[in-house]
C-alpha positions in Angstrom: 86.1 -67.5 13.3 89.4 -68.5 15.0 91.3 -66.7 12.3 89.3 -63.5 12.9 89.7 -63.7 16.7 93.5 -64.2 16.3 93.7 -61.1 14.1 91.7 -59.1 16.7 94.1 -60.4 19.4 97.1 -59.2 17.4 95.6 -55.8 16.7 94.7 -55.4 20.3 98.2 -55.9 21.5 99.8 -53.7 18.9 98.8 -50.7 21.2 100.6 -50.2 24.5 98.6 -51.7 27.4 98.2 -48.4 29.2 97.0 -46.6 26.1 94.5 -49.5 25.4 93.1 -49.2 28.9 92.9 -45.4 28.8 91.2 -45.4 25.3 88.8 -48.1 26.3 87.7 -46.2 29.4 87.3 -42.9 27.4 85.2 -44.6 24.8 83.2 -46.3 27.5 82.5 -42.8 29.0 81.4 -41.6 25.6 79.1 -44.6 25.2 77.6 -44.2 28.7 76.9 -40.6 28.1 75.1 -41.2 24.8 73.2 -44.3 26.0 72.1 -42.7 29.3 71.7 -39.0 28.4 71.7 -39.0 24.6 69.7 -36.4 22.7 70.0 -37.7 19.1 66.7 -39.5 19.1 64.8 -36.5 20.5 66.6 -34.2 18.2 65.5 -36.4 15.3 61.9 -36.4 16.5 61.8 -32.6 16.5 63.5 -32.4 13.0 61.1 -34.9 11.5 57.8 -34.1 13.2 58.1 -30.3 13.6 60.1 -29.6 10.5 59.4 -32.5 8.2 60.5 -32.7 4.6 63.3 -30.3 3.7 63.9 -30.2 0.0 66.2 -27.4 -1.2 64.4 -24.2 -1.7 61.3 -25.2 0.3 60.0 -23.6 3.4 61.1 -26.8 5.2 64.7 -26.1 4.2 64.7 -22.7 6.1 62.9 -24.3 9.1 65.6 -27.0 9.2 68.4 -24.5 9.0 66.9 -22.6 12.0 66.5 -26.0 13.8 70.1 -26.9 13.1 71.6 -23.6 14.3 69.5 -23.7 17.5 70.3 -27.4 18.2 74.1 -26.9 17.8 74.0 -23.9 20.1 72.0 -25.9 22.8 74.2 -28.9 22.5 77.4 -27.1 23.3 79.1 -25.8 20.1 81.6 -23.0 20.9 80.6 -21.2 17.7 77.7 -21.6 15.2 77.3 -20.0 11.8 75.5 -20.3 8.5 77.5 -20.6 5.2 75.5 -19.3 2.3 75.3 -21.1 -1.0 73.0 -21.1 -4.0 70.8 -24.1 -4.2 68.4 -25.4 -6.9 64.7 -25.0 -6.3 62.6 -27.9 -7.8 59.0 -28.3 -6.9 56.7 -31.2 -7.4 53.8 -29.0 -8.0 51.0 -31.3 -6.9 50.0 -34.9 -6.9 51.6 -37.2 -9.4 49.2 -39.4 -11.3 49.5 -42.4 -13.7 47.4 -45.3 -14.9 47.4 -48.0 -17.4 44.8 -47.1 -20.0 43.0 -50.4 -20.5 39.5 -51.8 -20.4 39.8 -51.5 -16.6 41.9 -48.6 -15.6 44.9 -49.8 -13.5 46.4 -47.0 -11.3 50.2 -46.9 -10.9 51.8 -45.6 -7.8 54.4 -43.1 -9.0 56.6 -40.2 -7.9 58.1 -37.7 -10.3 61.9 -37.8 -10.3 63.7 -34.8 -8.7 64.8 -32.1 -11.2 62.4 -33.5 -13.8 60.0 -31.4 -15.9 56.3 -32.1 -15.6 53.8 -33.1 -18.3 51.6 -30.1 -17.6 48.0 -30.2 -16.2 46.6 -32.1 -19.2 49.1 -34.9 -18.8 50.1 -37.2 -21.7 49.0 -40.6 -22.9 51.2 -42.7 -25.0 52.2 -46.4 -25.8 54.8 -47.9 -23.5 57.9 -49.7 -24.6 59.6 -52.0 -22.0 63.3 -51.6 -21.9 65.4 -53.7 -19.5 68.8 -52.2 -20.1 70.7 -49.4 -21.9 72.0 -52.1 -24.3 68.4 -53.0 -25.2 67.6 -49.3 -25.7 70.3 -49.1 -28.3 69.1 -52.2 -30.1 65.5 -50.9 -30.1 66.1 -47.2 -30.6 64.1 -47.1 -33.8 61.0 -48.2 -31.8 61.2 -45.4 -29.2 59.8 -42.3 -30.9 56.5 -41.1 -29.5 56.5 -43.6 -26.7 56.9 -43.7 -23.0 60.1 -45.7 -22.2 59.7 -47.9 -19.1 63.1 -48.9 -17.7 62.5 -52.1 -15.7 66.1 -52.6 -14.5 66.0 -54.5 -11.3 68.1 -54.4 -8.1 70.7 -57.1 -8.2 69.6 -59.2 -5.2 72.8 -61.3 -5.3 74.8 -58.3 -4.1 74.7 -58.5 -0.3 75.9 -54.9 0.1 72.8 -53.1 -1.1 74.7 -49.9 -1.9 76.4 -51.8 -4.7 73.0 -52.7 -6.1 71.9 -49.1 -5.8 75.1 -47.9 -7.6 74.4 -50.4 -10.4 70.7 -49.5 -10.9 71.0 -45.8 -10.3 72.1 -44.8 -13.8 68.7 -45.6 -15.1 67.2 -42.9 -12.9 70.0 -40.3 -13.5 70.7 -40.8 -17.2 67.6 -42.7 -18.4 65.4 -39.8 -19.4 67.9 -38.0 -21.6 69.0 -41.3 -23.2 65.4 -42.1 -24.1 64.7 -38.5 -25.3 67.6 -38.8 -27.7 65.5 -41.3 -29.7 62.2 -39.4 -29.4 60.6 -40.7 -26.2 57.9 -38.5 -24.8 58.4 -39.6 -21.2 60.1 -42.1 -19.0 59.0 -44.4 -16.2 61.7 -46.0 -14.0 61.5 -49.0 -11.8 62.1 -47.8 -8.2 65.7 -48.2 -6.9 64.8 -50.7 -4.2 64.4 -54.4 -3.4 61.6 -53.8 -1.0 58.5 -56.0 -0.8 56.1 -53.1 -0.9 54.8 -50.8 -3.6 56.1 -47.4 -2.4 57.7 -45.5 -5.3 61.2 -44.1 -4.6 62.1 -40.7 -6.0 65.6 -39.3 -6.4 67.6 -36.9 -8.5 68.1 -37.1 -12.2 70.0 -34.9 -14.6 69.1 -33.8 -18.1 71.5 -33.7 -21.0 70.9 -30.3 -22.6 71.5 -31.7 -26.0 68.1 -33.5 -25.9 64.5 -32.6 -25.0 63.7 -32.5 -21.3 60.9 -35.1 -21.0 58.9 -36.0 -17.9 60.2 -38.8 -15.7 58.8 -40.7 -12.8 59.6 -43.7 -10.6 57.1 -46.6 -10.3 56.5 -48.7 -7.2 57.8 -52.3 -7.5 54.6 -54.2 -7.5 53.1 -51.9 -10.2 56.3 -52.1 -12.1 55.9 -55.9 -12.2 52.3 -55.6 -13.4 53.2 -53.2 -16.1 56.1 -55.3 -17.3 54.0 -58.5 -17.3 51.3 -56.9 -19.4 53.8 -55.8 -22.0 55.6 -59.1 -21.9 52.2 -60.8 -22.6 52.3 -59.1 -26.0 49.6 -56.6 -25.1 49.6 -53.1 -26.5 49.9 -51.0 -23.4 49.4 -47.2 -23.1 49.9 -45.2 -19.9 48.5 -41.8 -18.9 51.0 -39.7 -17.0 50.5 -36.4 -15.2 53.1 -34.6 -13.2 53.3 -30.9 -12.5 57.0 -30.7 -11.5 59.1 -27.7 -12.6 62.4 -26.0 -11.8 62.3 -22.5 -10.4 65.3 -20.1 -10.3 68.1 -21.0 -7.8 67.6 -19.6 -4.3 69.8 -19.1 -1.2 70.4 -22.0 1.2 73.0 -22.5 3.9 75.3 -25.1 5.4 74.8 -25.0 9.2 78.2 -25.2 11.0 79.2 -25.5 14.6 82.6 -26.2 16.1 84.6 -27.0 19.2 88.0 -25.2 19.0 91.1 -27.3 19.2 93.4 -26.9 22.2 96.8 -27.8 20.5 96.2 -27.7 16.7 93.2 -25.3 16.2 94.1 -24.8 12.6 93.6 -28.5 11.8 89.9 -29.2 11.2 88.1 -32.4 11.6 84.7 -32.3 9.9 81.7 -34.4 10.9 78.4 -34.2 9.0 75.3 -35.3 7.3 73.0 -33.5 4.8 70.1 -31.5 6.1 67.9 -31.6 3.0 65.5 -34.4 2.2 63.0 -35.5 -0.4 59.5 -34.3 -0.1 57.4 -37.5 0.1 58.3 -38.2 3.8 60.3 -36.9 6.8 63.9 -37.8 5.8 64.4 -39.6 9.0 67.1 -42.1 7.9 68.1 -40.0 4.8 69.7 -38.0 6.4 68.1 -36.8 9.6 69.9 -39.7 11.3 73.3 -38.5 10.1 72.7 -34.9 11.1 71.6 -35.8 14.7 74.4 -38.3 15.1 77.0 -35.7 14.1 75.6 -33.2 16.6 75.6 -35.9 19.2 79.3 -36.5 18.7 80.0 -32.8 19.6 77.5 -32.9 22.5 78.9 -36.1 24.0 82.6 -35.1 23.8 81.7 -31.7 25.4 79.6 -33.5 28.1 82.4 -35.8 29.3 84.8 -32.9 29.4 87.0 -34.0 26.5 89.3 -31.2 25.2 90.0 -31.9 21.5 93.5 -31.2 20.2 92.1 -30.3 16.8 89.1 -28.2 15.9 86.0 -30.4 15.5 83.5 -29.0 13.1 79.9 -30.2 12.6 78.4 -29.5 9.3 74.8 -30.0 8.3 75.2 -29.8 4.6 72.7 -28.1 2.2 71.4 -29.7 -1.0 73.0 -33.1 -1.2 70.0 -34.7 -2.8 69.7 -32.8 -6.1 72.8 -30.6 -6.5 75.5 -31.2 -3.9 75.9 -27.4 -3.7 76.5 -27.4 0.1 79.4 -29.8 0.0 80.9 -28.1 -3.0 80.7 -24.7 -1.3 82.2 -25.9 1.9 85.3 -27.3 0.0 85.6 -24.2 -2.2 85.6 -21.9 0.8 88.0 -24.1 2.7 90.4 -23.9 -0.3 90.0 -20.1 -0.7 90.7 -19.5 3.0 93.7 -21.9 3.0 92.1 -24.1 5.8 93.8 -27.3 6.9 91.2 -30.1 6.7 92.8 -32.9 8.6 90.0 -35.5 8.4 86.3 -35.7 7.5 83.6 -38.2 8.5 80.1 -38.5 7.1 77.0 -40.4 8.1 74.6 -40.8 5.2 73.6 -44.4 5.1 70.8 -44.5 7.6 70.4 -44.8 11.3 70.6 -48.6 11.4 73.0 -50.8 13.4 76.6 -49.8 12.8 78.8 -52.4 11.1 82.0 -50.6 10.1 83.6 -47.6 8.6 84.9 -47.2 5.0 87.9 -45.0 4.5 89.6 -43.0 1.7 93.1 -42.9 3.1 96.5 -44.2 2.3 97.3 -47.8 2.9 99.8 -46.7 5.7 97.0 -44.7 7.4 94.6 -47.6 7.1 97.1 -49.9 8.8 97.3 -47.5 11.7 93.5 -47.1 11.9 93.0 -50.9 11.9 95.0 -51.1 15.2 92.0 -49.5 16.8 89.5 -52.1 15.7 89.3 -53.9 19.1 88.1 -50.6 20.7 85.1 -50.6 18.3 84.0 -54.2 18.5 82.2 -53.9 21.9 79.9 -51.4 20.1 79.1 -53.4 17.0 81.8 -52.3 14.5 83.9 -55.2 13.1 85.2 -53.8 9.8 87.5 -50.9 8.9 87.9 -51.0 5.2 89.4 -49.1 2.3 86.9 -47.2 0.2 84.4 -44.9 1.7 83.4 -41.4 2.7 80.3 -39.5 1.5 78.9 -37.3 -1.2 79.1 -34.1 0.9 82.7 -34.6 2.1 83.9 -35.9 -1.3 84.7 -32.4 -2.6 87.1 -31.9 0.4 89.1 -35.0 -0.8 89.0 -33.9 -4.5 90.0 -30.3 -3.7 92.3 -30.6 -0.6 93.1 -34.4 -0.6 91.5 -34.6 2.8 91.3 -38.2 4.2 87.7 -39.4 4.5 85.5 -41.9 6.3 81.9 -42.9 6.1 79.9 -44.7 8.8 78.6 -48.0 7.3 75.5 -49.3 9.1 73.7 -52.5 8.2 72.3 -51.8 4.7 69.7 -54.4 4.3 66.7 -52.3 5.1 67.9 -48.9 3.9 66.6 -49.1 0.4 63.2 -50.2 1.7 62.7 -46.5 2.8 65.3 -44.5 0.7 63.6 -41.5 -1.0 60.1 -43.0 -0.2 57.1 -42.1 1.8 58.0 -44.5 4.6 61.3 -42.7 5.6 59.7 -41.5 8.8 60.7 -41.1 12.4 58.9 -44.3 13.4 61.3 -46.3 11.1 64.3 -45.3 13.2 65.4 -47.4 16.2 66.7 -45.3 19.1 69.3 -47.9 20.2 70.7 -48.3 16.7 70.8 -44.6 16.1 72.8 -44.1 19.4 75.2 -46.9 18.6 76.1 -45.2 15.4 76.8 -41.9 17.2 79.0 -43.8 19.8 81.2 -45.3 17.1 81.4 -42.0 15.2 82.5 -40.3 18.4 85.0 -43.1 19.2 86.6 -42.7 15.7 86.9 -38.9 16.1 88.4 -39.3 19.6 91.1 -41.7 18.2 91.9 -39.6 15.1 92.1 -36.5 17.3 94.3 -38.2 19.9 96.7 -40.2 17.7 96.4 -38.5 14.3 96.7 -40.2 11.0 
């Protein structure tokens, strides 16, 4: 503890005293504005309760785009526009159903994986083979033909940062169906990507390898996954009936929703702040990523409200189609390159609206050293870590295309995967105070980057 306080002391006094005081007062003004007059929570209520789920290609997507444009205009953007992009159009098609076909039918709580093909209305019934890893799949590949592969790969609970556990387990959702189809599987069940204590299944995007059959795939709630695994482990012959009606329709037109404040000194240098507007269909997408969208809009609103005149152009982007295609982020970077735009910095919030803990950066070591001098200005608002490595899926293409420095807000992650892509990602799961603190820290970072540069 003493070492940490000493480091903070040194960092604090690496800035001139007058600048420290001025910056502290400016960030305090931002915080007061958001805490006393903030609109993020009410904006989120309207997005979740009046728009709801907003999967790409759905009616909710178009309602969300209209909401985003109107909200950016109301909250003070100098200019608002829609940037067109083609987006995939996957539909669930109805209620997903599965049960263990035993003497007593045991229902399984499932959700078809995004982009997956359905079984058709008759469903399929087949024996289940329990597979705990891809290594085991390779060892038992001759046993797979004609069966449903059940991937029971668990979240690694030893990883305190739960996004690391998600990255570790996620390959079974994204790659698992095609790897099983390679050996003749007729369908795939995947243990939900979560360490929650409930039984809510968690959907999410998957990708087919066109070299193999496109077989149905669904996620299973954790309690039901444990039951299914135990029955198979007990040497019982287990068959499952699975019915999903999912299908892909032709690509349709979606939009990034963009609003900006024009810079006063370097208007051609663009600072992007954003989250993704789309969400999965089982719930309201409150944390993923309604929170990031309303926090980004709140940064613009608060800076405008306190009379701050940015040096650089600040652009808010509500990205289309992050969940099952990344078409919005890709389009934004492609158009930026085609127009020769200067993208100075980009910040994303897509890790939930929980208490902010830090920011992760994709910047040079020299830039990070400069950024870390600002840490004492964040600590009153709950941020204690400015680390190397971070950004976001939607702003990643800017870095890959234009080498734009990136950052991602890093809230406390312990509860995020309890609700991620599940039916309980609803407005009521978001705490107003935590949401606002995230917006405060985002606005503080943008203010400092704009004022001092990188």
